[in-house]
N, C-alpha and C positions, 0 to 999 in steps of 0.2 A: 468777382465774388466766387466763393467755393461752391462747386456743384459736384455732388457725389452720387454714386449708385449703390454703394455698399456702406453699412454703418461704421465699419472699422477703418474706412478711408479718412475719417475726420478725427483729429486729435489735436487740440490747441497746444502748441509746443512752447509758446513764449509768453505766458501770463504769470506775473509775479505780484505778490502783495508785500508792500513795505510795512513791516511791523513796528517801526520806530515809534509811531504815535500811540500805539496800543500798549507796548511793553517797555518803552523807554530805551531800547537798544536796537541798533541797526541790524536787521536780519531780513533778507529777501526770501519769501516763501514761494517756491515754484509750485503752481497749482496744477495737479495732474488729473483732476476730476472732471474736466470739461471735455467729455467725449460721450458717446452714446452708451458706454458701459459704466460710466461714472467713477472710474478709478484708474490708477496707473497700471493695473493688472491687464488692461487692454493690450499694452505693448508686449508683455510676456505671452499672453494667450495667442496673439497674432503670430508672433515669431515661432512658437511651438507648433501651431497648426500648419503654418506654411512650410516649415522645415519637414514635418511629417509628410506633407503632400509631395514635396520635391523628392523625398526618399522613397516614395511609393508605399508608404505604410498605411495610408488611408484609401480604402476601396469603396465602391458604391454601397456595399452591404455593411460597411464598418459602423460601429457605434463608439463614439468618443466617450471616455470615462475619466473622471478625475476626482480626487479628494479635495474638498474645499469647504471652508466655513463661511465663505462670503464672496468677496469681490472677484476672485478668479472664476468662480462658478458662474457669476453673472456675465463676465466677459466671454467665456466659452459658450454660454447659452446664446449670446447675441451673434457670435461668429458662426456657430452651428446653424442657427436659423437662417442667416444670410447665405450660407453655402449649401444648404439643404442636407446637412448631416443630422444624425441623431446624437443626442448627448445625454449622458447620465451623470448627475452630480451626486457624489456620496458625501453627505454632510453629517452634522450631529445635532443634538437637541438644543444646543445653544446658538444655533444659527438664527439670526433675526427673522421674524415672521415675514417682514416685508421683502427680505432677500429671497426667501423660498418662493414667495408668491411671484416675484419678478422673474425668477428662472422658469417657473411653470408657465407664466404668461408668454414667455419667449419660445415655448414648445418643448422645453427640456423635462426630463424625468428627474425627480429628486428622491433619493433614498436617505432616510435619517437614521443614524446610529444612536441608540439610546443607552447602551451598556458601556460602562467605563472599562478601559484596558488596564493592564497590570501596573501602569505608571500613574493611575488615578486620573487619566484624561481620556480623550476620545480619539486622538489622532492615530494611535496604534491600531485601534479597532477599525477605523476607517481604511487605513492602509491594508490591513488584513483582508477586509471585504473586497477592496478593489483588486488585490492580488489574486484572491480566489476566483473572482469573476473573470479576470483576464486569463487565468490558467484553464478555466473550464470551457471557454468559448472564444474561438479565434476572431470572432467579429469585433470583440472589444479591443480598442486601441487606447492604452493607458499613456497619457502624455507625461505623467510623473514630474510635476513642477519641482519636486524636491531634489531631483537628480539630473534634470534635463539641462544641458548647457545652453540651450536656446533661451532659458529663463534669464541668465545674466547677459547673454549676447544682445538681447533686445535693448538693454540699457547701455551697453558698450557702444552700440551703433546709433542710438537715438538720444537717450536721456543725457548722457555725458556730453556729447557734442552740442546739444541744445543749450546746456548751462554754459559751456565754454564760449559759445557764440555771444551770449548776452553779458557774460562777466569775464572778459579776458584777463582781469587782474584778480581773479578769485583766490582767496587765502584759505578758507575752511568750508567744508561741505558736511552737512548733517544729514544722515540717512537712517531711517528706521529699518529694523531688521526683523525678518520672519524666516522665509526660505533663504534669505540673503541674496536673492537674484539682483535686486536693484543695487544693493551695496557693492557686490562683486563687479557688476558691469561698470558702474561709475568709477569705482576705485581703480580698476584696471585701465580705464580710459585715461584718468588723470595721472596715473603713474607714468604714462608715456607722454604727457603734455610738456609744454615748453617751460613751465615753472612748477615748483612744488606746491601741492595743495594738501592741507591736513584733512584727513578723512576721519570723521567722528561718527561712530555707530551709536544709535539710540535704541535701547532695548527696554522691554518691560520688566519691572521687578517681578521675580517669580519664574522668569525664563532662565534656561540653563545654556543658552547659546554660547556664552563666553565663560562658562564654568560656575555661574551663580547657583545658589540653592533654589530648588524648585518650590513653587508656591502657587496659591490660587490666583488665577487670572480670569476675569469675567468679561473683558472688553475684547472683541475679535480684532484681529489684524496683525499685531506684532508679538514676537516671542515664540519660543519652541521649548519642548521638554527634553529634546535631545540635540546634539550638535548637528547642524545642517550639513549634508554632504557637500554642498556647493561652497562652503565657507573656507577661505584661506586667510588666516589672521595676519599674515605678513603684509597684506594690503591695508590694514586698519591701524590707525595711530592711537585712537583712544575710544573708550566705551563709556556711555552714560546710561545708568539704569533709572527708570522713572516709575514712581508709584502710581497706581491707578487713580488715586485721589488727586494727584497732581495733573494727570491727563485730563480728568474731568474739569478741574478748575481752569486749565488752559482753554479747553473747548468752550466753556461758558464765558470766559473773558473775551474770546474772539467773537462769540455770538452776540455779546452785549455791544459789540462794535459793528454788528451787521454782517459778520462772516461766519456762516454755518459750516463748520468742518467736522470731519469724522474723528473717531477715536485715535486712529493711527496718526493723524495730523496733530492732534492735541498732545500726544506723547512726544513726537519729534520737536514740536515748538517748546514744550516744557524743558526737555533735555537740552536743547540748543541754548535757551535763555540761561539755564544754570551754568552751562559751560562758558558762555560769554561773560557772565557775572564773575565766575571764578578766575577768569583770565583777564578781567578788566579790558576786554577786547573791543574798545570803541573805535579803533582805527583799522580794524580788519574788514575786508569784504567777505561777508558770510552769507551762504545760501543754505536753505533747508528745503527738503522735498516733502510736499504735502500730498500723500497718496490718494486721499479721498475727500469727499464732501459729506455733509452731515445728515442728509434726509433719511438714510437708513438707520440712524441712531435716535430717531425721535421717540421711540418707545423704550429707550434704555438711557443713554447718557443725558438726554434732554427731558427725561420723564422723572418727576420728583419722587413718585412712589418707588420706582425702581432704585433710584439713587439712595433714598433713605433706608430702604430695606437692606441693601447690601453694605452701605458705607456709613450709615448714621445720619442724623439730622443736620450735622454741622459740616457735611462733606464739601459744601461750596465755600466754606470759610476757613481761615487759618486762625486757630486759637479763639474761635467764636466770633471773629470780626470779618465782615465781608469786604476785605481789602484786595481781593483778586490775586493774592500772592500764592506762591507755590515753592516747593523745595524738592527738586529732582534729586535722585540718588547720586552717589559719588562718581566723579570722573575717574576712570581707571585706564592707565596705559595698557595696551593689549599684551605687552610682554610680561605683565604681572598676572594676567588672567589665567586661571587654572583650566585644564581641559575637562570637558564633560566626562563623567565616569564611564560612559558606555558609548562606543562608536557605533552608529547605526549601520546596518548592512545596506547594500545597494537596494534602492527602492524604498528604504525606510526613512521617512521624512522626519518628522518629529516635533511638533509642538504639542503642548498639553491638550489643548482643545481649540487651537487657533489656527489660523492661516490667513489666507486672504482669498 
């Protein structure tokens, strides 16, 4: 039996849900939320902190600081508590209340940005605050998930090999994108594998990661308002964009079958099912990565007043009928995707008001 002494020592690596009975197509969903941080961000957080420790960047008087609107902040809070570090999470006013309370319960400080930046989002303002804080006081150690190679290396060393071990005949992998750490780590791993694997990135409509038009995004997790510094499109075969209404429908369809997943997972599932339908891909071995569970979304995605206020009374139906259907955005080969109009400078991450 597993016996641990630190919370980040446990992370269930080989749990999959077969979605055939729920969506009518074969797709294996890799569940990354079964750890004490509740999401896949535990891997990146652990890798970034331990790399900083090895490089001597963290000292007894250090204060870890990071910009996050959710899951990464929780993961870093947990690790900081375990290791005896101070941690300051810079978030924004759209961070779920339960997430803020969880970080504070773990002993972290939370600073909430309320003013929009020049791009109409919060991320730029969060980054500016962290940068100014780091410049003003040497005690602050900014891990910078947006530019830190340890972000993708965590998935190159762990997530990719975990999937390969369970599915040696894998044909296609669906990965949601934000900072693109998970995407880049898995894509790099499978580029070196013994057989070709098609890598399909799943993005939120309104995100500009792959050159799309910016738009409103209310569900935390996926998407950015600038091109992620970690992204290398040469490793990505196709991109699917998913509307938030389709994310919500996928989440509720899963919940009606007893699986309570978060918004990022709903987006990935919706995009993957659209891709599989478009390719009539019943004979492919397909895996999708589920980054999170659903408890932190009980007052948003699973709360009827929140849904109806933002998306209308018929958000859970298609054409007014509760058939559980959805329609993810078009599948786009990355060679056709235009570049983001502005390249971020080093340390400039860039989603509109999201992360993880």
